[in-house]
Backbone as numpy.savetxt, mean C-alpha at the origin, in Angstrom:
# Nx Ny Nz CAx CAy CAz Cx Cy Cz
12.20 -13.87 -11.87 12.70 -12.84 -10.95 11.57 -12.44 -10.02
11.75 -12.61 -8.72 10.74 -12.30 -7.72 10.73 -10.80 -7.45
9.59 -10.16 -7.65 9.51 -8.74 -7.36 8.08 -8.30 -7.15
7.97 -7.12 -6.52 6.70 -6.43 -6.33 6.81 -5.07 -7.03
5.76 -4.68 -7.73 5.76 -3.39 -8.40 4.45 -2.67 -8.11
4.56 -1.46 -7.53 3.39 -0.67 -7.22 2.99 0.23 -8.39
1.72 0.60 -8.42 1.22 1.57 -9.39 0.00 2.26 -8.80
-0.42 3.34 -9.46 -1.65 4.02 -9.05 -1.46 5.30 -8.25
-0.20 5.62 -7.94 0.03 6.86 -7.22 -0.24 8.07 -8.09
-0.23 9.25 -7.46 -0.45 10.47 -8.21 -0.74 11.62 -7.29
-1.24 12.70 -7.86 -1.57 13.89 -7.09 -3.08 14.04 -7.02
-3.57 14.40 -5.85 -5.01 14.52 -5.65 -5.27 15.60 -4.60
-6.43 16.21 -4.68 -6.79 17.21 -3.68 -7.29 16.52 -2.42
-7.16 17.22 -1.31 -7.67 16.71 -0.04 -9.14 16.34 -0.16
-9.49 15.19 0.40 -10.85 14.68 0.29 -11.05 13.71 -0.85
-10.06 13.65 -1.74 -10.17 12.77 -2.90 -9.76 11.35 -2.60
-9.71 10.53 -3.66 -9.40 9.11 -3.53 -8.35 8.69 -4.53
-7.61 7.67 -4.16 -6.69 6.99 -5.06 -6.74 5.50 -4.74
-6.43 4.70 -5.73 -6.34 3.26 -5.52 -4.96 2.80 -5.97
-4.20 2.28 -5.04 -2.88 1.74 -5.34 -2.98 0.25 -5.61
-2.14 -0.21 -6.53 -2.06 -1.64 -6.82 -0.62 -2.10 -6.68
-0.47 -3.36 -6.38 0.85 -3.98 -6.26 0.80 -5.31 -6.97
1.60 -5.46 -8.00 1.64 -6.70 -8.76 2.85 -7.52 -8.34
2.62 -8.76 -8.02 3.71 -9.67 -7.70 4.07 -10.46 -8.95
5.35 -10.63 -9.19 5.79 -11.45 -10.31 6.89 -12.40 -9.85
6.95 -13.54 -10.50 7.96 -14.53 -10.15 7.56 -15.45 -9.02
6.39 -15.19 -8.43 5.91 -16.06 -7.37 4.43 -15.75 -7.14
3.77 -16.60 -6.35 2.36 -16.41 -6.00 2.29 -15.82 -4.59
1.73 -14.60 -4.49 1.66 -13.97 -3.18 0.64 -14.67 -2.29
0.92 -14.67 -1.00 0.00 -15.21 -0.01 -0.63 -14.04 0.72
-1.95 -13.96 0.70 -2.64 -12.79 1.25 -2.17 -12.45 2.65
-2.03 -13.44 3.49 -1.67 -13.20 4.88 -0.26 -12.69 5.10
0.50 -12.54 4.05 1.87 -12.02 4.14 1.96 -10.56 3.72
0.88 -10.00 3.20 0.97 -8.74 2.46 0.57 -7.51 3.26
1.18 -6.40 2.91 0.85 -5.15 3.57 1.36 -3.95 2.81
1.10 -2.78 3.37 1.54 -1.50 2.80 2.26 -0.67 3.86
3.30 0.01 3.42 4.03 0.96 4.25 4.08 2.29 3.50
4.47 3.33 4.19 4.69 4.62 3.54 5.84 5.34 4.23
6.43 6.27 3.49 7.58 6.99 4.01 7.65 8.38 3.42
7.96 9.35 4.26 8.22 10.71 3.80 9.69 11.02 4.07
10.25 11.96 3.32 11.69 12.27 3.47 12.06 12.62 4.91
13.14 12.01 5.40 13.62 12.31 6.74 12.92 11.55 7.84
11.95 10.71 7.48 11.22 9.96 8.50 11.37 8.46 8.28
11.10 7.70 9.34 11.14 6.24 9.24 9.96 5.75 8.38
10.17 4.59 7.77 9.07 3.97 7.04 7.98 3.59 8.04
6.73 3.90 7.70 5.59 3.74 8.61 4.65 2.66 8.08
4.26 1.76 8.95 3.29 0.73 8.57 1.92 1.38 8.39
1.21 0.96 7.33 -0.10 1.53 7.02 -1.21 0.49 7.19
-1.02 -0.67 6.58 -2.08 -1.68 6.60 -1.46 -3.04 6.30
-2.13 -4.10 6.74 -1.67 -5.45 6.45 -2.83 -6.42 6.59
-2.62 -7.58 6.01 -3.60 -8.66 6.15 -2.98 -9.68 7.11
-3.50 -9.66 8.33 -3.03 -10.55 9.39 -4.28 -11.06 10.08
-4.70 -12.26 9.72 -5.99 -12.75 10.23 -7.08 -11.72 9.98
-7.11 -11.22 8.76 -8.02 -10.15 8.40 -7.27 -8.85 8.22
-8.00 -7.82 7.81 -7.36 -6.53 7.53 -7.05 -5.78 8.83
-5.87 -5.20 8.87 -5.43 -4.40 10.02 -4.94 -3.07 9.49
-5.19 -2.00 10.26 -4.85 -0.65 9.80 -4.20 0.16 10.90
-3.30 1.04 10.50 -2.79 2.03 11.42 -3.94 2.97 11.82
-3.89 3.48 13.03 -4.97 4.35 13.50 -5.16 5.56 12.59
-4.07 6.03 12.01 -4.13 7.24 11.18 -4.92 7.05 9.89
-5.12 5.79 9.46 -5.83 5.55 8.20 -7.09 4.73 8.38
-7.33 4.25 9.58 -8.49 3.40 9.83 -9.78 4.13 9.47
-10.64 3.43 8.74 -11.90 4.03 8.31 -11.82 4.77 6.99
-10.59 5.00 6.49 -10.41 5.71 5.22 -9.74 4.84 4.16
-8.89 3.92 4.58 -8.15 3.06 3.65 -8.70 1.63 3.75
-8.65 0.91 2.61 -9.07 -0.48 2.58 -8.05 -1.31 1.82
-7.52 -2.33 2.48 -6.56 -3.23 1.84 -7.30 -4.47 1.33
-6.88 -4.97 0.18 -7.52 -6.16 -0.37 -6.55 -6.87 -1.32
-6.84 -8.13 -1.59 -6.04 -8.89 -2.54 -6.95 -9.45 -3.64
-6.36 -9.64 -4.79 -7.02 -10.28 -5.93 -6.15 -11.49 -6.27
-6.50 -12.63 -5.74 -5.65 -13.81 -5.92 -5.59 -14.25 -7.37
-6.67 -14.05 -8.11 -6.69 -14.45 -9.52 -5.64 -13.69 -10.32
-5.40 -12.42 -9.95 -4.44 -11.59 -10.67 -3.13 -11.39 -9.91
-3.02 -12.04 -8.73 -1.78 -11.97 -7.96 -1.42 -10.53 -7.61
-2.43 -9.76 -7.19 -2.21 -8.36 -6.87 -2.77 -8.01 -5.49
-2.19 -6.96 -4.95 -2.61 -6.37 -3.69 -3.06 -4.94 -3.98
-4.11 -4.49 -3.32 -4.59 -3.13 -3.55 -4.72 -2.36 -2.24
-4.73 -1.05 -2.37 -5.01 -0.17 -1.24 -5.92 0.94 -1.75
-7.19 0.88 -1.37 -8.14 1.93 -1.71 -8.02 3.01 -0.65
-7.71 4.23 -1.07 -7.51 5.34 -0.15 -8.57 6.40 -0.40
-9.43 6.62 0.55 -10.50 7.60 0.45 -10.30 8.71 1.48
-10.97 9.81 1.23 -10.90 10.97 2.14 -9.44 11.30 2.48
-8.65 11.41 1.44 -7.23 11.66 1.61 -6.96 13.01 2.25
-5.88 13.05 3.01 -5.47 14.26 3.74 -4.04 14.63 3.31
-3.66 15.88 3.45 -2.28 16.26 3.10 -1.24 15.42 3.85
-1.54 15.01 5.06 -0.58 14.21 5.83 -0.44 12.77 5.31
-1.28 12.39 4.34 -1.12 11.10 3.70 -0.06 11.14 2.59
0.43 12.32 2.27 1.47 12.46 1.25 2.71 11.68 1.64
3.14 10.77 0.77 4.27 9.90 1.05 4.55 9.02 -0.15
5.68 8.33 -0.10 5.94 7.23 -1.01 5.34 5.99 -0.38
4.53 5.28 -1.12 3.86 4.09 -0.62 4.53 2.83 -1.17
4.76 1.88 -0.28 5.47 0.66 -0.63 4.61 -0.57 -0.31
4.58 -1.48 -1.26 3.98 -2.79 -1.05 5.00 -3.67 -0.34
4.53 -4.53 0.55 5.44 -5.36 1.34 4.94 -6.78 1.45
5.83 -7.73 1.23 5.58 -9.13 1.54 6.49 -9.47 2.72
5.93 -9.52 3.91 6.78 -9.70 5.09 7.30 -11.13 5.20
6.67 -12.07 4.54 7.13 -13.45 4.59 8.40 -13.64 3.77
8.60 -12.74 2.80 9.79 -12.79 1.95 10.72 -11.60 2.21
10.34 -10.73 3.17 11.10 -9.51 3.44 11.35 -8.77 2.12
10.27 -8.50 1.42 10.34 -7.94 0.08 9.51 -6.66 0.01
10.10 -5.61 -0.55 9.39 -4.36 -0.81 9.45 -4.05 -2.30
8.43 -3.34 -2.78 8.49 -2.82 -4.13 9.25 -1.50 -4.14
9.45 -0.90 -5.32 10.18 0.36 -5.43 9.39 1.57 -4.95
8.06 1.43 -4.82 7.24 2.51 -4.29 6.50 3.29 -5.36
5.44 3.96 -4.93 4.68 4.86 -5.79 4.32 6.09 -4.97
4.50 7.27 -5.56 4.33 8.53 -4.83 2.87 8.95 -4.80
2.42 9.33 -3.62 1.09 9.89 -3.42 1.26 11.29 -2.85
0.65 12.27 -3.52 0.73 13.66 -3.07 -0.69 14.20 -2.92
-1.00 14.69 -1.73 -2.32 15.24 -1.42 -2.17 16.72 -1.07
-2.85 17.57 -1.81 -2.71 19.01 -1.57 -4.03 19.63 -1.11
């Protein structure tokens, strides 16, 4: 069964850090297909970061978030530093080559 599952969300104070992980199962992820989105209630899903000929970031997270892959473990990560209350959202792992999203993990920054 092909799926993505996120983990690592939680609650943190402003200025803190969290590291999100996304595990792919049922297939081998390709780094250049992977990315992260986020969504808050009542708003459209927002692109956060992706690996497209290298790491790419939304302006709102550039310099604070780092996307990476671990091919040996078939996982995608998002290191989030200097978190802000406006980073509060449900975060989703995405494989755009398969049009696949995980169920999401909640990040709350207070």
